[in-house]
C-alpha positions in Angstrom: 0.0 0.0 0.0 1.2 3.4 -0.9 1.8 5.9 1.9 0.2 9.3 1.4 2.2 12.0 3.2 -0.1 14.7 4.5 0.3 18.1 2.9 1.1 19.8 6.3 4.4 18.1 6.4 7.1 20.6 5.5 10.6 19.5 4.7 13.5 21.8 5.4 17.2 21.4 4.6 19.1 19.8 7.4 21.7 21.5 9.4 24.8 19.8 8.2 26.7 20.7 11.4 24.5 18.5 13.5 24.5 14.7 13.6 21.7 12.9 11.9 19.5 11.1 14.4 18.3 7.7 13.5 14.7 6.8 13.5 12.8 4.1 15.1 9.7 3.1 13.1 6.9 0.9 14.2 5.3 -0.6 11.1 1.9 -2.2 11.2 1.1 -4.6 8.4 -2.3 -4.0 6.9 -4.1 -6.8 5.1 -7.5 -5.3 4.3 -9.0 -3.7 1.3 -12.0 -2.1 3.0 -11.1 0.6 5.5 -8.2 2.9 5.6 -5.9 1.9 8.4 -3.6 3.9 10.6 0.0 3.3 11.4 2.5 5.2 13.5 6.0 6.3 12.7 7.8 6.8 16.0 10.9 8.8 16.5 12.7 9.9 19.7 10.4 12.9 20.1 7.6 12.6 17.5 4.7 10.4 16.6 3.8 10.8 13.0 0.3 9.5 12.0 -0.2 8.7 8.4 -3.2 7.2 6.7 -2.7 4.3 4.4 -5.1 3.7 1.6 -5.1 -0.1 1.0 -4.5 -1.2 -2.6 -3.6 -4.8 -2.3 -3.3 -7.6 0.1 0.5 -7.1 0.2 1.6 -4.6 2.8 4.1 -2.0 1.9 6.5 -0.9 4.5 7.3 2.8 4.2 9.4 5.1 6.2 9.8 8.8 6.8 13.1 10.0 8.1 13.2 12.8 10.7 16.2 15.1 10.7 17.7 17.1 13.6 15.3 19.8 14.6 17.9 22.4 15.5 18.9 24.0 12.2 15.8 23.7 10.1 16.0 20.1 8.9 12.8 18.7 10.4 9.4 17.3 9.7 6.8 19.9 10.7 3.9 17.9 12.2 1.9 17.9 15.3 3.5 15.6 17.9 1.4 12.8 19.3 1.4 12.1 23.0 4.0 9.7 24.2 5.7 8.8 27.4 9.4 9.0 28.0 9.6 5.3 28.5 8.2 4.7 25.0 10.8 7.1 23.5 13.6 5.4 25.3 12.4 2.0 24.2 12.2 3.3 20.6 15.8 4.5 20.8 17.1 1.3 22.3 15.3 -0.8 19.6 16.7 1.2 16.7 19.5 -0.5 14.7 22.2 0.8 12.5 20.6 -0.7 9.4 17.3 1.0 9.7 18.3 4.2 7.7 19.5 2.1 4.7 16.3 0.2 4.8 14.2 3.3 4.7 16.2 4.5 1.7 15.6 1.2 -0.1 11.9 1.6 0.3 11.9 5.1 -1.0 14.0 4.1 -4.0 11.5 1.3 -4.6 8.7 3.8 -4.6 10.4 5.6 -7.5 9.5 2.7 -9.7 7.2 3.2 -12.7 4.6 0.8 -11.2 3.8 3.4 -8.6 1.4 6.3 -9.1 2.8 9.8 -9.7 2.0 11.1 -6.2 3.9 8.2 -4.6 6.9 8.8 -6.8 6.8 12.6 -6.1 6.7 12.1 -2.3 9.5 9.5 -2.5 11.8 11.7 -4.6 11.2 14.7 -2.3 12.1 12.5 0.7 15.3 11.2 -0.9 16.3 14.7 -2.0 15.9 16.0 1.6 17.7 12.9 2.9 20.7 13.5 0.5 21.1 17.0 1.8 22.8 15.5 4.8 26.1 15.1 2.9 28.2 12.5 1.2 27.4 9.6 3.5 23.7 10.0 2.8 24.4 10.2 -0.9 26.4 7.0 -0.6 23.4 5.3 1.1 21.2 6.2 -1.9 23.8 5.1 -4.4 24.0 1.6 -2.9 20.9 0.7 -4.8 21.2 0.2 -8.5 18.8 2.1 -10.7 18.3 5.0 -8.3 19.8 7.4 -10.8 17.8 6.0 -13.7 14.6 6.3 -11.8 15.5 9.9 -10.7 16.4 10.9 -14.3 13.1 9.5 -15.5 11.2 11.8 -13.0 12.7 14.8 -14.9 9.9 14.2 -17.4 7.2 14.7 -14.8 4.6 17.4 -15.1 4.9 18.2 -11.5 7.2 21.1 -10.7 7.9 19.7 -7.2 8.9 16.3 -8.7 11.2 17.9 -11.2 12.7 20.1 -8.6 13.4 17.2 -6.3 14.7 15.0 -9.0 17.1 17.7 -10.2 18.0 18.5 -6.6 18.9 14.9 -5.9 21.0 14.7 -9.1 22.7 17.9 -8.0 23.7 16.3 -4.7 24.8 13.0 -6.4 26.8 14.8 -9.0 28.6 16.8 -6.3 30.4 13.6 -5.4 33.3 13.0 -7.8 32.9 9.2 -8.0 29.2 9.4 -9.1 29.5 12.2 -11.7 30.1 9.9 -14.6 27.2 7.7 -13.6 24.9 10.6 -13.6 26.0 11.6 -17.2 25.8 8.0 -18.4 22.2 7.7 -17.4 21.2 10.5 -19.8 20.9 13.3 -17.2 22.3 15.9 -19.6 19.8 15.1 -22.3 16.8 15.1 -19.9 17.9 18.3 -18.1 18.2 19.9 -21.5 14.7 18.9 -22.4 13.4 20.1 -19.0 15.1 23.5 -19.5 13.5 23.9 -22.9 10.0 24.0 -21.3 8.4 27.4 -21.8 7.2 27.7 -18.1 9.5 26.6 -15.3 9.8 27.8 -11.8 13.0 29.4 -10.7 13.6 26.5 -8.2 13.5 24.0 -11.0 15.9 26.1 -13.1 18.3 26.5 -10.3 18.5 22.8 -9.4 18.7 21.7 -13.0 21.5 24.2 -13.9 23.4 23.5 -10.7 23.4 19.8 -11.6 24.9 20.8 -15.0 27.4 23.0 -13.1 28.6 20.0 -11.2 28.8 17.9 -14.3 30.8 20.6 -16.1 33.6 20.2 -13.6 34.6 17.0 -15.4 36.7 17.8 -18.5 35.4 14.8 -20.3 31.8 16.0 -20.0 32.4 19.6 -21.1 32.5 18.7 -24.8 29.2 16.9 -24.5 27.6 19.9 -22.7 28.9 22.3 -25.3 27.9 20.3 -28.3 24.2 20.0 -27.4 21.4 22.4 -27.7 22.1 23.4 -24.1 24.4 26.3 -24.9 21.7 28.7 -26.2 19.6 27.9 -23.1 22.4 28.7 -20.7 23.1 32.0 -22.6 19.4 32.9 -22.3 19.4 32.1 -18.5 22.2 34.8 -18.1 19.3 37.3 -18.4 17.0 35.5 -16.0 15.3 37.5 -13.2 16.5 35.1 -10.5 20.0 35.8 -9.5 20.7 32.2 -8.5 19.7 31.0 -12.0 22.1 33.6 -13.4 24.9 32.5 -11.1 24.4 28.8 -12.1 24.3 29.5 -15.8 27.4 31.6 -15.5 29.1 28.9 -13.6 28.4 26.3 -16.2 29.7 28.6 -19.0 32.8 29.4 -17.0 33.6 25.7 -16.6 32.9 25.1 -20.3 35.4 27.9 -21.2 38.1 26.0 -19.4 38.3 23.6 -22.3 39.9 25.3 -25.3 38.1 23.2 -27.9 34.8 24.7 -26.7 35.8 28.2 -27.4 34.9 28.4 -31.0 31.3 27.1 -30.5 30.8 29.3 -27.5 32.0 32.4 -29.2 29.8 31.8 -32.2 26.9 31.4 -29.9 27.4 34.9 -28.5 28.8 34.2 -25.0 31.4 37.0 -25.0 28.9 39.9 -25.2 26.6 38.4 -22.6 29.4 37.8 -20.2 30.9 41.2 -20.7 27.6 42.8 -20.0 27.4 41.0 -16.6 30.9 42.1 -15.8 30.4 45.7 -16.7 27.1 46.0 -14.8 26.5 45.5 -11.1 24.4 42.4 -11.7 22.3 43.2 -8.6 25.4 43.1 -6.4 26.2 39.4 -7.0 29.9 38.7 -6.7 29.4 35.1 -7.9 28.1 36.0 -11.4 30.8 38.7 -11.8 33.5 36.2 -10.8 32.2 33.5 -13.2 31.9 36.0 -16.0 35.4 37.2 -15.4 36.8 33.7 -15.3 35.1 32.8 -18.6 36.3 35.9 -20.4 39.8 35.5 -19.1 39.9 32.0 -20.6 38.7 33.5 -23.9 41.3 36.2 -23.7 44.1 33.7 -23.8 43.4 33.4 -27.5 44.7 36.4 -29.5 41.6 36.7 -31.7 39.0 36.2 -28.9 41.0 38.8 -26.8 40.1 41.3 -29.5 36.4 40.5 -29.1 36.7 40.9 -25.4 38.3 44.4 -25.8 35.7 45.4 -28.3 33.1 44.9 -25.5 34.7 47.6 -23.5 37.0 45.5 -21.2 40.7 45.7 -20.8 43.0 42.8 -19.7 45.0 44.1 -16.7 47.8 42.1 -15.1 47.7 41.4 -11.4 51.0 42.6 -10.1 50.4 42.3 -6.4 49.7 45.0 -3.8 53.3 45.2 -2.8 54.3 46.5 -6.2 52.1 49.6 -5.7 54.1 50.6 -2.6 56.5 52.3 -4.9 53.7 54.5 -6.3 54.3 58.2 -5.6 51.6 60.5 -7.0 52.9 63.6 -8.7 52.3 66.8 -6.7 51.8 69.8 -8.9 51.4 73.4 -7.8 48.9 73.5 -10.6 47.1 70.5 -12.0 47.8 69.0 -15.4 46.1 66.5 -17.7 47.1 62.9 -17.6 49.0 63.2 -20.8 51.1 65.9 -19.4 49.4 68.9 -20.9 49.7 71.9 -18.6 46.6 73.9 -17.8 46.9 77.6 -17.9 45.9 79.6 -14.8 43.1 82.1 -15.3 43.4 85.7 -14.2 41.5 84.9 -11.0 43.9 84.3 -8.1 44.1 81.0 -6.2 41.5 80.2 -3.5 42.2 80.8 0.1 42.6 77.1 1.0 44.3 76.0 -2.2 41.2 74.0 -3.5 41.7 75.4 -7.0 45.2 73.9 -7.0 44.1 70.5 -5.9 40.8 70.0 -7.8 41.4 70.0 -11.5 39.5 72.6 -13.5 37.8 74.2 -10.5 39.3 77.6 -11.2 39.4 77.5 -15.0 37.0 80.0 -16.5 38.4 80.3 -20.0 36.1 79.4 -22.9 38.6 76.8 -24.0 38.4 74.9 -20.7 35.7 72.6 -22.1 37.5 69.3 -22.1 36.9 66.5 -24.7 35.3 63.4 -23.6 38.5 61.4 -23.9 40.3 63.8 -21.6 37.5 63.8 -19.1 37.5 60.0 -19.0 41.3 60.0 -18.5 41.0 62.4 -15.6 38.2 60.3 -13.9 40.1 57.1 -14.4 43.4 58.5 -13.1 41.7 59.9 -10.0 40.0 56.6 -9.2 43.0 54.4 -9.6 45.4 56.8 -7.8 43.0 57.0 -4.9 42.9 53.2 -4.7 46.6 53.0 -4.8 47.1 55.6 -2.2 44.8 53.9 0.3 46.3 50.5 -0.5 43.0 49.0 -1.8 44.4 47.8 -5.2 44.5 44.0 -5.5 44.0 43.7 -1.8 41.7 40.7 -2.1 43.8 39.0 -4.8 46.9 39.4 -2.7 45.4 37.4 0.1 44.5 34.6 -2.2 47.8 34.3 -4.1 51.0 34.0 -2.2 53.4 32.6 -4.7 55.1 35.2 -7.0 55.2 32.7 -9.9 51.5 32.2 -9.9 50.8 35.9 -9.5 53.0 36.7 -12.5 50.6 34.8 -14.7 47.3 36.1 -13.4 45.2 38.9 -14.9 41.9 40.5 -14.4 39.4 42.4 -16.5 38.3 45.9 -15.9 36.0 48.3 -17.7 38.0 50.2 -20.3 38.2 53.5 -18.4 39.5 51.9 -15.2 41.6 49.5 -17.1 43.4 52.2 -19.2 44.1 54.2 -16.0 45.3 51.1 -14.1 47.8 50.1 -16.9 49.2 53.7 -17.1 49.6 53.7 -13.3 51.5 50.4 -13.4 53.9 51.8 -16.1 55.1 54.3 -13.4 56.0 51.6 -10.8 59.5 50.2 -10.1 58.7 46.5 -10.6 60.2 45.6 -13.9 58.0 42.5 -14.4 54.8 44.5 -13.7 55.9 47.3 -16.1 56.6 44.8 -18.9 53.3 43.1 -18.4 51.4 46.4 -18.4 53.1 47.5 -21.6 52.2 44.2 -23.3 48.6 44.6 -22.1 48.5 48.1 -23.7 49.7 46.6 -27.0 46.9 43.9 -26.8 44.2 46.5 -26.0 45.2 48.9 -28.8 42.8 47.4 -31.3 40.9 50.5 -32.4 41.2 54.2 -32.5 39.1 54.7 -29.4 41.5 52.7 -27.3 44.6 54.3 -28.8 43.3 57.8 -28.1 42.3 56.7 -24.6 45.8 55.5 -23.9 47.3 58.7 -25.4 45.1 60.9 -23.3 45.8 58.9 -20.2 49.6 59.5 -20.6 50.7 56.1 -21.7 52.8 57.4 -24.6 54.9 59.5 -22.3 55.7 56.6 -20.0 56.4 54.2 -22.9 58.9 56.6 -24.5 60.7 56.9 -21.2 60.9 53.1 -21.0 62.7 53.0 -24.3 65.9 53.8 -22.4 65.2 51.3 -19.6 68.1 49.0 -18.7 65.9 45.9 -18.9 65.6 44.3 -22.3 62.2 42.9 -21.5 60.8 46.2 -20.5 62.3 47.9 -23.5 60.9 45.3 -25.9 57.4 45.5 -24.3 57.4 49.3 -24.6 58.4 49.1 -28.3 55.6 46.6 -28.9 53.1 49.0 -27.2 54.3 52.0 -29.2 54.0 50.0 -32.4 50.3 49.2 -31.8 49.6 52.8 -30.8 51.4 54.3 -33.8 48.6 53.1 -36.1 46.8 56.3 -35.1 47.9 59.5 -36.7 47.3 61.4 -33.5 49.5 59.1 -31.5 52.2 59.3 -34.2 52.3 63.1 -33.7 52.6 62.6 -29.9 55.4 60.0 -30.4 57.3 62.4 -32.7 56.7 65.4 -30.4 58.0 63.5 -27.3 61.3 62.7 -29.0 60.8 59.0 -29.4 62.6 58.8 -32.8 66.1 59.3 -31.3 66.0 56.1 -29.1 64.2 54.2 -31.8 66.7 55.0 -34.5 69.5 54.6 -32.0 68.3 51.0 -31.3 68.8 50.1 -34.9 72.6 50.6 -34.5 72.8 47.5 -32.4 73.5 44.5 -34.6 72.4 42.1 -31.8 68.8 43.4 -31.8 66.3 40.6 -32.7 64.4 40.5 -35.9 61.1 41.0 -34.1 62.4 44.1 -32.4 63.7 45.4 -35.7 60.4 44.8 -37.4 58.5 46.7 -34.6 60.9 49.6 -34.7 60.6 49.9 -38.4 56.8 49.7 -38.1 56.9 52.8 -35.8 59.4 54.7 -37.9 57.4 53.9 -41.1 54.2 55.2 -39.5 55.9 58.4 -38.3 58.1 58.9 -41.3 55.5 58.0 -43.9 56.4 59.8 -47.1 52.8 60.0 -48.2 51.5 61.2 -44.8 53.4 64.5 -45.0 51.2 65.9 -47.8 48.0 64.0 -46.8 48.1 65.6 -43.3 47.9 69.0 -44.8 44.7 68.4 -46.7 43.1 65.3 -45.2 43.0 63.6 -41.8 40.7 60.7 -42.4 39.3 58.4 -39.7 41.1 55.4 -38.4 38.9 52.5 -37.3 35.8 54.6 -37.1 36.9 57.8 -35.4 34.4 59.7 -37.6 33.3 62.2 -35.0 36.8 63.5 -34.4 37.5 63.6 -38.1 34.3 65.6 -38.9 35.3 68.1 -36.2 38.7 68.5 -37.8 37.3 68.9 -41.3 34.9 71.6 -40.0 37.8 73.4 -38.3 40.0 73.1 -41.4 37.4 74.4 -43.7 37.0 77.5 -41.6 40.7 78.4 -41.7 42.9 79.7 -44.5 44.6 77.0 -46.4 47.9 79.0 -46.5 47.9 79.0 -42.7 47.4 75.3 -42.6 50.3 74.7 -45.0 52.6 77.0 -43.1 51.6 75.4 -39.7 52.1 71.8 -41.0 55.9 72.0 -41.1 57.9 69.1 -42.3 58.7 66.4 -39.8 62.3 66.6 -41.0 62.6 70.0 -39.4 60.9 69.1 -36.2 62.9 66.0 -35.4 66.2 67.0 -37.0 66.4 63.6 -38.5 69.6 64.7 -40.4 71.4 64.7 -37.1 70.1 61.3 -36.2 71.0 59.7 -39.5 74.6 58.6 -39.2 76.5 56.1 -41.3 75.7 53.2 -38.9 71.9 53.7 -39.1 72.1 54.1 -42.8 74.2 51.0 -43.2 71.6 49.1 -41.1 68.8 50.2 -43.4 70.7 49.2 -46.5 71.5 45.8 -44.9 67.8 45.3 -44.2 67.0 46.0 -47.9 69.5 43.4 -48.9 68.9 40.5 -46.6 65.6 40.8 -44.7 62.1 39.6 -45.5 59.9 41.6 -48.0 57.9 43.1 -45.1 61.0 44.7 -43.6 62.3 45.7 -47.0 59.1 47.6 -47.6 59.4 49.6 -44.4 63.1 50.3 -44.8 62.5 51.5 -48.4 59.7 53.8 -47.1 61.9 55.3 -44.4 64.7 55.9 -46.9 62.3 57.6 -49.3 61.2 59.9 -46.5 64.8 60.8 -45.7 65.6 61.7 -49.3 63.4 64.7 -49.0 66.4 66.4 -47.4 69.4 67.1 -49.7 71.9 66.2 -47.0 70.2 62.9 -46.4 69.9 62.4 -50.2 73.6 62.5 -50.7 74.2 60.2 -47.7 71.7 57.6 -49.1 73.3 57.7 -52.6 76.8 57.2 -51.2 75.8 54.3 -49.0 75.4 51.8 -51.8 71.7 52.0 -52.3 72.0 50.5 -55.9 72.9 47.0 -54.8 70.1 47.1 -52.1 67.5 48.0 -54.7 68.6 45.2 -57.0 68.2 42.8 -54.1 64.6 43.9 -53.6 63.8 43.7 -57.3 65.1 40.1 -57.4 62.5 38.5 -55.2 62.8 34.8 -54.9 59.1 34.2 -54.8 58.6 35.7 -58.3 60.5 32.7 -59.8 57.5 30.3 -59.5 59.4 27.4 -61.2 62.0 27.1 -58.4 59.6 25.6 -55.8 57.1 22.8 -55.7 55.4 24.3 -52.6 53.4 26.6 -54.9 51.1 23.8 -56.0 50.9 22.3 -52.5 50.2 25.6 -50.6 48.6 28.1 -53.0 47.3 30.4 -50.2 50.8 30.7 -48.7 52.2 31.5 -52.1 49.6 34.2 -52.8 50.4 35.8 -49.4 54.2 35.8 -50.2 53.6 37.2 -53.7 51.5 40.1 -52.2 54.2 40.9 -49.6 56.9 40.8 -52.3 54.7 43.2 -54.4 54.5 45.7 -51.6 58.3 45.7 -51.1 58.8 46.1 -54.8 56.3 49.0 -55.0 58.1 50.8 -52.1 61.5 50.2 -53.7 60.2 51.5 -57.1 59.0 54.7 -55.4 62.4 55.1 -53.8 64.1 54.5 -57.1 61.9 57.0 -58.8 62.8 59.6 -56.2 66.6 58.9 -56.6 66.4 59.2 -60.4 65.9 62.9 -59.9 69.6 63.1 -59.0 72.1 63.4 -61.9 74.8 61.9 -59.6 72.7 58.8 -59.0 71.7 58.4 -62.7 75.4 58.6 -63.6 76.3 55.7 -61.2 73.6 53.1 -61.8 73.2 50.6 -64.6 70.0 51.7 -66.2 69.6 48.8 -68.5 69.9 46.3 -65.6 67.2 48.1 -63.6 65.1 48.3 -66.7 65.3 44.5 -67.2 64.3 43.9 -63.6 61.3 46.2 -63.8 60.1 44.8 -67.1 60.2 41.3 -65.7 58.3 42.5 -62.6 55.7 44.2 -64.7 54.9 40.9 -66.4 54.9 39.0 -63.1 52.0 37.9 -61.0 52.3 40.6 -58.3 49.0 42.4 -57.5 47.9 45.0 -60.0 47.9 47.9 -57.5 51.6 47.2 -56.9 52.5 47.7 -60.5 51.7 51.4 -60.8 54.9 52.6 -59.3 56.8 49.9 -61.2 55.3 51.2 -64.5 56.0 54.9 -63.5 59.6 54.1 -62.6 60.1 52.1 -65.8 58.8 55.0 -67.9 61.1 57.4 -66.2 64.1 55.1 -66.7 63.3 54.8 -70.4 63.0 58.6 -70.8 66.4 59.1 -69.1 68.2 56.5 -71.0 68.7 58.5 -74.2 67.0 58.6 -77.6 66.0 55.1 -78.7 62.5 55.1 -80.3 62.3 51.3 -80.6 63.2 50.9 -76.9 60.8 53.5 -75.7 58.0 52.0 -77.8 58.6 48.6 -76.4 58.5 50.0 -72.8 55.3 51.9 -73.6 53.7 48.8 -75.1 54.5 46.6 -72.1 53.3 49.3 -69.7 50.1 49.5 -71.6 49.5 45.7 -71.8 50.5 44.8 -68.2 49.5 47.9 -66.2 47.3 50.3 -68.0 44.8 47.9 -69.6 44.4 45.7 -66.5 43.9 48.8 -64.4 41.2 50.3 -66.7 39.4 47.0 -66.8 39.5 46.8 -63.0 37.9 50.2 -62.8 35.2 49.2 -65.2 34.4 46.1 -63.2 34.6 47.3 -59.6 33.9 51.1 -59.6 30.6 52.3 -58.3 31.0 55.7 -59.9 29.5 56.0 -63.4 32.0 58.8 -64.2 35.0 56.6 -63.4 33.6 53.8 -65.5 32.9 56.2 -68.4 36.5 57.6 -68.2 38.0 54.1 -68.0 36.1 52.7 -71.0 36.8 55.8 -73.1 40.5 55.5 -72.3 40.5 51.8 -73.1 38.8 52.4 -76.4 41.5 55.0 -77.3 44.3 52.5 -76.6 42.6 49.8 -78.8 41.9 52.3 -81.6 45.5 53.3 -81.7 46.4 49.8 -82.7 48.5 48.7 -79.9 49.8 45.2 -80.6 47.9 42.5 -78.8 45.7 45.1 -77.0 42.5 43.3 -77.9 43.9 40.0 -76.7 44.9 41.6 -73.4 41.4 43.0 -73.0 39.8 39.6 -73.7 42.3 37.8 -71.4 41.4 40.1 -68.5 37.7 39.0 -68.7 36.5 42.5 -69.8 33.8 41.2 -72.2 31.1 40.6 -69.5 31.8 44.0 -67.9 31.5 45.7 -71.3 28.2 44.0 -72.1 26.9 45.1 -68.7 28.1 48.6 -69.4 26.1 48.9 -72.7 23.0 48.0 -70.8 23.5 50.4 -67.8 26.1 53.0 -68.8 25.9 56.5 -70.1 25.7 57.4 -73.8 29.5 58.0 -74.2 30.2 54.9 -72.2 27.9 52.8 -74.3 29.4 54.1 -77.5 33.0 53.3 -76.3 32.0 49.9 -75.1 30.3 49.1 -78.5 33.5 50.1 -80.3 35.6 47.9 -78.1 33.3 44.9 -78.5 33.3 45.4 -82.3 37.1 45.3 -82.3 37.0 42.2 -80.2 34.5 40.6 -82.5 37.1 40.7 -85.4 38.6 37.7 -83.7 36.2 34.8 -84.0 37.6 33.2 -80.9 35.8 36.0 -78.9 32.4 35.3 -80.4 31.3 32.7 -77.9 32.3 34.8 -75.0 30.4 37.8 -76.4 27.3 35.8 -76.9 27.6 34.1 -73.5 27.8 37.5 -71.9 24.3 38.3 -73.2 25.3 40.8 -75.8 22.7 39.8 -78.5 19.6 40.8 -76.4 21.2 44.0 -75.3 22.2 44.9 -78.9 18.7 44.1 -80.2 17.2 46.3 -77.6 19.4 49.2 -78.6 18.6 48.7 -82.3 14.8 48.4 -81.8 14.7 51.5 -79.5 16.7 53.3 -82.2 19.0 54.8 -79.6 21.9 57.1 -80.9 24.2 54.1 -80.8 21.9 51.8 -82.8 24.1 51.8 -86.0 27.1 50.6 -84.0 25.0 47.9 -82.3 23.6 46.7 -85.6 27.1 46.5 -87.1 28.2 44.4 -84.1 25.2 42.1 -84.5 26.1 41.4 -88.1 29.5 40.2 -87.1 28.2 37.7 -84.6 27.0 34.3 -85.6 23.3 34.9 -84.7 
């Protein structure tokens, strides 16, 4: 007979600090089918009366455990009258095996042959029993099938049964030895199905997700959890109203992030934005959810690509350097405040306040109209104030210092802070004395400088000034980290101006003198110098200061300012960088020899940057003479003889076509920079008299016919034309050069404009120029046009182009139709319907269209 537990019984979690009291139970066997009978469950201080509804002639022995009253784990029922002698007798008659026997009966009640109410009451009792700890879980796990029966109850329609089943699985899975058994019984699949239900109570969600939290501790089970439909559900529960559900979902995701193979599927599911939102907001004051979100994002940040995604969400990776490192912090004391980047603030005509408040509080006594600070400067001030305050009171990393004692483990740990606090914290660390902390902070700055917003934030916070000072640091690791950070920051034109103004070029150029410098350091230094000494930037900066990575607001403001000023004033104010940095004094024979050596022996990437720097230096006449006398001719020959252009010398081309394409593109960039440098040097009569023009002409003609990208051939063609014009009167030679330039540079460029340009004017100009070239009878020009796949673009142009463009396109297609090999391509491009439409509509070009139709086999 099934036991019906009265609804007034209330189970509460036991107090795990108290010993579980055993129960003595008097069981009366009932063998009647007529009347409900009564039996008594007797404990040391309770009589529990339960009514049994008879169902068969076979009596069922059922038990109800009673927990320690003190602490909340009790059965709330009205006690029956009993005498002390009866209680003592009950205690003496209890045996050590009674508890296990009761568990067996409750497990038996979970069977499918019992009604749903019996099963629900049994699972609730077992769940409350398991809350006692591991020994009670062990007692349940002695009976085979207990997990299977519990998992089956997850399909119940009763919320109480689902909650109890998930709660019992949570307790079982908290024991390491039973975790695999829970997963093998299909708990993950059933919990996933349960969590898919549209309406669930918070208690069911909490118990179910906490069970998954326990299972996710096992590395073998993480892949199974991440590859199911569970991941979108967990991400959805991060926005649940119940904070405990949020914490559990965050815990599961944090554990899944511990396995690197799960990162891809988790990132694609959108985990990073959700976790970042929890970390940036207060999350209702929950430290658990913030901790789990931080742990998950820190795991993602170990990957270089995913670290970018984390920073894009407004978080900065900050190294934990230990509270002891901040003891060397000494805040700057100014008689008058300055901005974090070192900019001094002018005092107004009003005198200082009586108590010096205007000297301590930034901007309090500034009344000038220009005192309105930009948002970036304001954020830098706020961030600096907050971090310096924490450092001065000793509150930075106080909690982390208590948890981590070993210096080795601390040197590998990091945290995530909102970008404003993170930027200020990293700049603060740069001013400390701990070399390891400074190097880690500089590396974090490099990692965080992924967009213009972050670069400007670091500049306004004063990072550039600190990093430039670190270029002269005695530690090689600190110096390398500072160079790396400056390289990432120098992508911004604004930062380049600050780097130049703060005198960073002298230590950078001086570093090139050391032959023992690593190739990676050399590449980073050349990157910075190439950004600052960009030959094309000097003129662009006078007329155009375009946005970098979306800094449109700042760009628009500058354009508005520039349009309101006189252009002559802009040109006069934008002085040459050569005058400001006095690069002539910095360029000695050792540095120049180093640049020439890079052109001769280094990779195409370094060759491109070295050629760009040398081109910038040739603006000065003194530098020009030094470059010519340093043996630049042999260096240029080395650049023009790129190994990768000889496609026949390696079998790797067929095996790795992507790698070959990348190498060809890098070689093309180096050749283009060297061609610009050679074009500049050809202006000197001294240089023209020393070089072998025919040798350079051969190199450039071979390059023009090579497979380097088309946009890299423009300077090659320009340099080749200039060489041919300076080599003396030779009509045949000049004609050959002009023809090759036309076939391998001009025609492909014009066709590319016709295909890709969105401007009708550009397309019209390109097709008219292309028609002029073909009409002049350049040898093989029509074959070159057909080989470049221009037929489809020309047919499209006669359908959509302007009148002049249609006329030129028809003329080109007619010339192409003279070769019968092009007929199939012209027809396949859809020329016949387009031509008939022009003829039937009697457009101005209908005669040309009709003549072309007659040449086609239609």
